[in-house]
C-alpha positions as CSV (number, residue, x, y, z in Angstrom):
1,M,-59.1,-7.9,48.3
2,F,-62.2,-6.4,46.9
3,S,-62.0,-3.5,44.6
4,C,-63.6,-0.2,45.1
5,I,-62.9,1.8,42.5
6,S,-66.4,3.5,40.9
7,T,-68.1,7.2,41.6
8,V,-70.8,5.4,43.4
9,P,-70.5,4.8,47.1
10,G,-70.6,1.6,47.9
11,E,-70.9,0.3,44.1
12,G,-67.1,-1.0,43.7
13,V,-67.6,-2.8,46.8
14,L,-71.1,-3.9,46.0
15,S,-69.9,-5.6,42.7
16,S,-66.8,-7.5,43.5
17,L,-69.1,-9.3,46.0
18,Q,-70.4,-11.3,42.9
19,G,-70.4,-15.4,44.0
20,I,-70.1,-14.9,48.1
21,P,-72.8,-16.4,49.8
22,G,-75.7,-14.1,50.3
23,I,-75.1,-13.9,54.6
24,F,-71.4,-12.8,53.8
25,K,-72.1,-10.5,51.1
26,I,-74.8,-9.2,53.5
27,E,-72.2,-8.5,56.3
28,I,-69.5,-7.4,54.3
29,S,-71.9,-4.5,53.0
30,A,-73.1,-3.5,56.3
31,Y,-69.7,-3.3,57.6
32,Y,-68.4,-1.4,55.0
33,Y,-70.9,1.3,55.1
34,E,-70.8,1.0,59.1
35,R,-67.1,2.2,58.3
36,M,-68.2,4.7,56.0
37,N,-70.8,6.7,57.9
38,K,-68.8,6.7,60.9
39,K,-65.9,8.7,59.1
40,E,-68.5,10.5,57.7
41,L,-69.7,11.4,61.2
42,Q,-66.1,12.1,62.4
43,Y,-65.4,14.5,59.7
44,Q,-69.1,16.5,60.3
45,R,-68.1,16.6,64.2
46,T,-64.1,17.4,63.6
47,L,-65.4,20.6,61.9
48,D,-67.9,21.4,64.4
49,A,-65.6,21.2,66.9
50,I,-63.1,24.0,65.0
51,R,-66.4,25.9,63.6
52,K,-67.1,25.9,67.2
53,A,-64.1,27.2,68.6
54,M,-63.5,29.9,66.1
55,D,-67.2,31.7,66.7
56,E,-66.1,31.3,70.8
57,I,-62.3,32.9,70.7
58,V,-63.6,35.7,67.9
59,S,-67.0,36.4,69.9
60,S,-64.9,37.0,73.3
61,E,-61.5,38.2,72.0
62,G,-61.7,39.4,68.3
63,F,-60.2,37.6,64.7
64,D,-57.1,39.8,65.4
65,N,-56.2,37.6,68.7
66,L,-57.7,33.9,67.2
67,T,-54.5,32.0,67.1
68,I,-54.5,28.5,65.2
69,R,-52.6,27.0,67.9
70,D,-55.8,28.2,70.6
71,L,-58.2,27.5,68.0
72,C,-56.9,23.4,68.1
73,K,-56.4,23.5,71.6
74,R,-59.9,24.5,72.3
75,A,-61.1,22.0,69.6
76,G,-59.6,19.3,70.7
77,V,-57.5,18.5,67.1
78,T,-54.6,18.8,66.1
79,H,-52.5,21.3,63.8
80,G,-52.6,19.0,60.8
81,A,-56.4,17.8,61.2
82,F,-57.0,21.7,61.2
83,Y,-55.3,22.3,57.5
84,N,-57.5,19.3,56.7
85,Y,-59.9,21.3,56.1
86,F,-59.1,25.1,56.7
87,S,-55.8,26.3,54.8
88,S,-55.3,29.6,56.9
89,K,-57.2,31.7,59.5
90,D,-58.8,33.7,56.4
91,D,-60.2,30.3,55.1
92,L,-61.9,29.9,58.1
93,Y,-63.3,33.3,58.7
94,T,-64.4,33.2,55.4
95,D,-66.1,29.9,55.9
96,R,-67.5,31.5,59.3
97,L,-69.2,34.3,56.4
98,R,-70.3,32.0,54.4
99,R,-72.4,30.1,56.9
100,L,-73.9,34.1,58.5
101,S,-74.5,34.2,54.5
102,S,-76.4,30.8,54.3
103,R,-78.2,31.9,57.6
104,F,-79.5,34.8,56.3
105,Y,-80.9,33.1,53.2
106,E,-82.8,30.5,54.7
107,Q,-84.2,33.3,57.3
108,Y,-85.5,35.4,53.8
109,E,-86.8,32.1,52.4
110,K,-88.8,31.1,55.1
111,E,-90.1,34.6,56.5
112,L,-89.2,37.4,53.9
113,K,-89.6,36.2,50.2
114,N,-93.5,35.7,50.0
115,L,-94.1,38.9,52.3
116,H,-95.1,42.5,50.4
117,S,-91.8,44.1,49.6
118,R,-92.7,47.2,51.7
119,D,-93.3,44.3,55.1
120,A,-90.4,42.6,54.1
121,L,-87.6,45.8,54.1
122,K,-89.0,46.5,57.5
123,K,-89.2,43.5,58.7
124,Y,-85.5,43.0,57.1
125,F,-84.1,46.4,59.3
126,D,-86.1,45.0,62.2
127,E,-83.8,41.7,62.1
128,F,-80.8,43.3,60.6
129,V,-80.9,45.7,64.2
130,L,-81.7,42.3,66.5
131,F,-78.5,40.6,64.8
132,I,-76.2,43.9,65.6
133,E,-77.6,43.9,68.6
134,T,-76.7,40.2,69.6
135,R,-73.6,40.0,68.4
136,S,-70.6,41.0,70.6
137,V,-68.4,43.7,69.7
138,P,-65.5,41.8,68.7
139,M,-67.5,39.8,66.5
140,L,-68.6,42.5,64.5
141,V,-65.3,44.0,64.7
142,A,-64.2,41.2,62.8
143,V,-66.5,40.9,59.9
144,E,-66.6,44.8,59.0
145,K,-62.1,44.4,59.3
146,N,-62.7,41.5,56.9
147,L,-65.4,42.6,54.4
148,I,-63.6,45.7,54.0
149,S,-60.3,43.8,52.8
150,R,-62.1,42.1,50.3
151,P,-63.0,42.9,46.4
152,L,-66.6,44.8,46.4
153,E,-68.0,41.6,44.4
154,E,-66.9,39.1,46.8
155,E,-67.9,40.8,50.0
156,D,-71.4,41.2,48.1
157,S,-71.4,37.3,47.6
158,L,-69.9,36.5,51.0
159,W,-72.4,38.9,53.1
160,G,-75.8,37.7,53.1
161,T,-77.8,40.7,54.4
162,K,-76.8,42.6,51.3
163,R,-78.0,39.6,49.1
164,V,-81.2,39.5,50.9
165,L,-81.7,43.7,50.8
166,R,-81.1,43.2,46.4
167,D,-83.4,40.8,46.4
168,I,-86.4,42.1,48.6
169,I,-85.7,45.5,46.2
170,H,-85.5,43.6,43.4
171,K,-88.9,41.4,43.6
172,G,-90.5,45.4,44.5
173,V,-89.7,46.5,41.5
174,E,-90.2,43.9,39.3
175,E,-93.6,42.9,40.8
176,G,-94.9,47.4,40.7
177,E,-95.0,47.3,44.2
178,I,-91.9,50.0,44.2
179,K,-93.4,53.6,42.6
180,S,-90.4,55.6,43.3
181,P,-88.5,57.0,40.6
182,L,-85.4,55.7,42.2
183,S,-83.2,53.0,40.3
184,E,-82.8,49.4,41.9
185,S,-78.9,50.4,42.7
186,D,-80.2,53.4,44.4
187,I,-82.3,52.2,46.9
188,F,-80.1,49.2,47.2
189,E,-77.1,51.7,48.2
190,Y,-79.4,54.2,50.4
191,L,-80.6,51.4,52.9
192,Q,-77.4,49.3,52.3
193,T,-75.1,52.3,53.8
194,L,-77.8,52.9,56.6
195,C,-77.2,49.1,57.7
196,S,-73.5,50.0,57.3
197,G,-73.6,52.8,59.3
198,I,-75.5,51.2,62.3
199,S,-72.9,48.7,62.1
200,K,-70.7,50.3,62.6
201,R,-71.7,52.8,65.3
202,F,-72.5,49.8,67.4
203,C,-69.0,48.6,66.9
204,I,-67.2,52.1,67.8
205,T,-69.5,53.4,70.7
206,N,-68.8,49.2,72.0
207,G,-72.3,48.1,71.6
208,K,-73.8,51.4,73.4
209,S,-75.7,52.5,70.2
210,L,-78.8,51.4,68.5
211,P,-81.4,53.2,66.2
212,N,-84.0,54.7,69.3
213,S,-87.7,55.0,68.3
214,S,-87.6,58.2,66.3
215,L,-84.9,56.8,64.2
216,K,-86.5,53.9,62.9
217,S,-89.5,55.6,62.5
218,E,-87.8,58.1,59.8
219,I,-86.5,55.1,58.2
220,F,-90.1,53.1,57.6
221,R,-91.5,56.3,56.5
222,W,-88.7,56.5,53.6
223,I,-89.6,53.4,53.2
224,D,-93.3,53.9,53.3
225,S,-92.2,57.2,50.5
226,L,-90.9,54.2,47.8
227,Y,-95.0,53.0,47.3
228,Q,-96.2,56.2,46.6
């Protein structure tokens, strides 16, 4: 029996192979790494299956109608397997919000971070509306309800759009681009309230209301006013 106690994957196995002929040492270590990789791959596949099933159910039926039983059936996993990953429905939905937040930040890093803050704010608004437009109403209702139930600090950390908006405004102020006498927090609260209203109105009207060109022009004019 080989001792595998180590903080580095495989280190315990390799250190225990001293004195074993080279060809056998290679075969044993290769077998270990193959087993380890298969296990990690299976872990990720199961996690992806659970997440995919969750996204599909929430998008079509809403979060309130999601049950662990239906989710496991759709994902093709057992209840025991589900609870190896998540402790509850709420834990699963928190994971969903963190994934969305991560995507927003990735997009910010790629497309918005290096823009002038005025251009970044306008593109942010366009991307936010596109995000709303391309999501199902049940999914957005689930997001809104889930965030409302959380403390404000936790909501900020989970919802990526708010974090990106704060960063754009902060950059504009720090680099002297924004000339408005309004504070960072006032600018953020105005734009965030506007975006939140757009999302909520989209849900209330069952996906039939989005900003028209006139409203969008007014929003962009207000953004321009921050730089005068």
